[in-house]
N, C-alpha and C positions, 0 to 999 in steps of 0.2 A: 502495498499500500504507502502511496506516494501522495505529500500533499501538491497539491500546482497553483495554487494561490490562495492567498488568504484578503481576506478584509476585518474591518472593524464588524462585522455579524456573521460572515458564512466561511467555510474552509471549502477550496475545491479538493477534491478526493479521487486519485485514480486506485483502484483497486485491483488488484492482480490479477483480476479477470482481463480485466482492460476495462471495466467498464466505470465512468465519469459519474460523480454524484457532488451535490454543493449542501454541504452539510451545515446546521446552524452553528454558529461558533457560543454555545453552553459550557460552561463550567466544566460540566462531565464530557462533554465531546472534547475541549480544551486536553484536557488530561487521556483521554482516550485516543485522538487521533494525535497529540506532541506529544503525548509522554508516554504513547505505548501502554496502558495501565487496565489492556484489557482482561489480563490474567487477574489480578487484582478484583477489579469493578466488574468483570461482564462474566469471565468464568470463573472464577473465585477458586484458582487453582496454583496461585500463585503471593507471597508475602511482600512487603514494600519495607526495606530494611534501611534505617538511615542513621548510620555510624555514630559514635560521641567525639565530641572535641573539647575544645579546651572549657567552652560555656555553654555545652548545649550536653545533656544524655544522650546515650542509644535511644532511638524510637522505631516502634515497628508497628505496622498494620498488617493485621490478616484476617481473610477473612475465616467465617464461621461455616464450618459445614455443615450442610442442611440447613440452616439459616438466610432464607433470602435477607438480603441486603443487609445482612449484619455480619459485625468486627470486633474484633479485642485489640484494644489499643495498648501498647504496650509502650510504657517509661522506664529506661534503665532497665532494672532487674526484679522489677516491682511485679505486686498482682496484676493480672493484665483487667483489664476495664472492658466491660462488655457496653460497646454501643448496636442498640434496635435501628430498623428501620427510619425512627422518626429523627434519630441522628443522623442521618445520608447527607442533607442540604449542609449542615454543618460541616461535615468531614470533608464534602465535597472540596470545600471553601476553603479550608486548612491546607486540605493537599497544595489545590490552587496557591496558596501565597508559599506553600513550602517551594515548591517550584520556581516561583517569580522572586522568593529574596533568598531563595540557596539558604534556608534555616526553617528547623522543625518547630519556633515558638510558637506558632497557633497551635498545632496542633498539642504542645506540653499544658498549654493555656487553658485546650478543650479538657485536657485529661485532667487539670485539675479542678475548673469551675464545675463539669457531672460531679467529681469526687467529693468537691466542698457542701456539696447538699447531701451526702451520705454519710449515718455514722452505722458503723459495718460491728453489730453484737459481736460475731466471731471473733475478731479482733480484742476487742477488748475481755472475753471471755480467754483470754488467753493470758492476754496481760495483768490479770488480777490475778494470777497465780506465782506471778513474778515479785522479786524485789523491789520498791519497799511495800507494794498491793499487798501481799500473800496475806501478810499478820494482821491486815486492817478490812480488807475491803470481801464482800459475799456479792458473787456475779449474781445478778437474778433478772428475769426476765426483762421487768422495765428499766433497770440501769443496776446502778452498784450501789450496795449498802453498805454506806462506812461505819465501823465502831458499832454494829451494831443498831444504830440508829437515827441515822441520817443517810436520807435515799437520794441519789443521783441520778436523776432518770436520763436517759439516751434521747431526752429534748432540752436536754443542760440545764434541768431546774433541778435545786437545790426544796428539800422538803420532808418531813418526821412523819412515814410512813402512819402511826398511829396515831397522826393528832388529825382530826376532820371537826369539820365547821358545825354550827346546832343551826336550828331552823325552830322557830318558835311559832307556833298557831295554836291563839288560845291560851290555853293551863298546860297544854300539852308541850313536851320538848323531841325531838327526834334527829337524827342526825341529817346533816343536811346535803350538797349536793358535792361529794368529793371534793372541795373547796380545799387547796393548802393553804392551811391554817400557820403550819411553821415555815420561813421561808428563808431563805440569807443570799443576797443580793451579790456576787463578785464581780469586780471589771476584771477581766482576767487577761493579762498582757502575752500574747504570744507571738508578740514578730521576733524576737530575739531567738525561741525555740526554735531543734531542728525539724522538721516536716519527716523527716524519713526516721521510722523505728525498727528497727528489727526484733522481731522475734524469733526464739529456735529457729535462727538461721533464715528466716523468711525476711524479706523487707517490705515493709511499708508504708506507702505515703501517705500522709495522713491528711483530709480536709478538712476544711476550716471550723467544722463542727467537730470534727473531731479531737480538733488540736483544743477548740475550748473543753472540752468534754477531759480533755488529757490535764489540762491547765488547771481545771475545778478541783479537777479528782486532788492533784497535787496539794491545792490550797486547803483542800477539807481534810489532811492527814496533818497539816503544818498547826492548823488552827480551830481544828472543831475538836470538842470535849473528846477524852479518849475512854469510854465508859467499861471496857470491857477489863 
């Protein structure tokens, strides 16, 4: 296949059969025809590998077998990030930017921004067994119970799990709606913390929400009363 001509709107392409075709110059077609990403974006049998530099880590984009428009985005040797079909437009734009700028920075930003909305309980379940948390933390479905009385939820909220609000109706008093009557507000500073965490030899790149959870758990260990 050969590109015979290019305008701002179209590519004039000659196929191996000799057939000439006018192709709209969309971001997807730019990747297919100009950068030959057919195996990655159409056949699903090739992996894009971008080597590490002094300023950027290694990046890989790999199609997921038997999942149309599904990909794994890998940064360094961190846990792969699953990209579903709803991420395709953003992935295409990030790939175009890579070929235009010769840096995978937009792919890395995509990795971080999607991860930044996630808290993975499995990561913190493992972390709860490590020092200094192992003697103070009990991992629960909803978060970490610290010193047997302070719950840090996976939504990043502190409250005492045994404290409930009360609702008064006439002469009757009953439990209210699971209001968090005991709260602690913490202004966590995470800018100086390392985003990469290694647990049992596996590297994890923490999201913003995970960084906040991590920072708050460290604060609690230092400042909450130890009733154990």
